[in-house]
N, C-alpha and C positions, 0 to 999 in steps of 0.2 A: 267568749265565756265571761259573762257578767260577774260571776263569783270570784274570779281571779283579780279583778280590779282592786278589791280590798286588800289582797295579798301584796300587791305592788305598793299601795299606800301605807301598809303596815310594816314595810321594810323586810318582807320575806326574802327578797332577792338582793338585799343590800350587800354591796361589795363584790357582787358577782357580775362578770361580763356576760351579756346575752350571747348564747351559743356555747358557753363553756360547759364542760362536763358536769360540774356541780349545779350550774344554772338549769341545764336540761333535766337533771335528776329531780331537782326541786319542782320544776315545772310539771314533770310527769306525776310526781306525788300530789301536787295541787290539783291537777286535772283528774286523777283517779279519785281523790277525796270528793271533789265537786260532783263527779258522775254518780257517786254513791250517796250523795246528800239528798235531803228532802227538798232543798231548793231546786236542784236539777229536776227532780220528779215533778214538782209543781210547774216549773217552766215548760217542761215537756207536755204536761197535761194542757196547759193554757195554749201552747202553740198547736197542738193537735185538735183542739176543740172545733175550729172551723172545718177541718177535714171531716171530722165525725158528723158534723151538722150537714154537710153536703152529702155525705153517704146516706144519712137518714132521709134527706129530701129525695135523692135519686132512687132510693129503695121503695118509696111509696108508690102504690098503684095510681095510674091516671088513665083518663080516657080522652081521646081526641074530641069527643062530644062536649066535654067540659069547656072547651075553648071556642066552640061555635057561637057566633053572635057577638063575640067580644071585639071591641075596636082595637086594632093593632096600631101602636104609636109609629110615627114616621121614623125611618132609619136615621141614625146619627150621620152627621157630615163626616166622611172619612177622607176628605181632601188632604188633611194634614199628613196622611200616610204617603201621599205622592209628592207633596210640595215641600216637605220638611228636610230633604236631604242636605241642603246647604247649611241649615241651622244645626242639624245633627253633626255634620262633619266639623263645623266650627266648634261646637261644644266638645267633641271628642279631641280635637286638636288642642284646645285649651286645657283639657284634663291631662292629656299626654305631656304637655309642657310643665304642668304642675308636678306630675309624677317624676319627670326627669330632674326638675329642680330639687324636689325632695330627696330623690335617690343620690344626687350629687352631694347635697349637704350631709345626708346620712353617712355616705361613704367617707367624706372628709372627717366627720366626727369620730367614726370608728377607727380610722387611721390615727387620728390624734390620740384617742384613748389607748390604743395599742402602744403607740410611741411613748406615752406618759407612763404606762405600766412597766414597760421595759426599762425605763430609766429611774424608777423608784427603788431606792436602796433597800 
């Protein structure tokens, strides 16, 4: 949700732990406000424009005769579909390691935050 990024920068959630009751309430309020805003409407319109264009194209009548005599371009090379398994597996493995590293650091930070909160007078 692009509109919520401004809320984070403006301190909307300052002092609240992610996942806390108050944080969730404020998040829900922000999401509800965003969904009702004109920004959400404009973004929805922009994102649905390609779908509407495709629907328009597919709804137009056509005839097979329109395509007779036209030169058909050669098929694309699709060998990458069959030879890319090793590259795909390597990329997936690399991404999995990144995610595990992120989750491990995120978990440590959450534990540290909880520990600090418990010991603040």
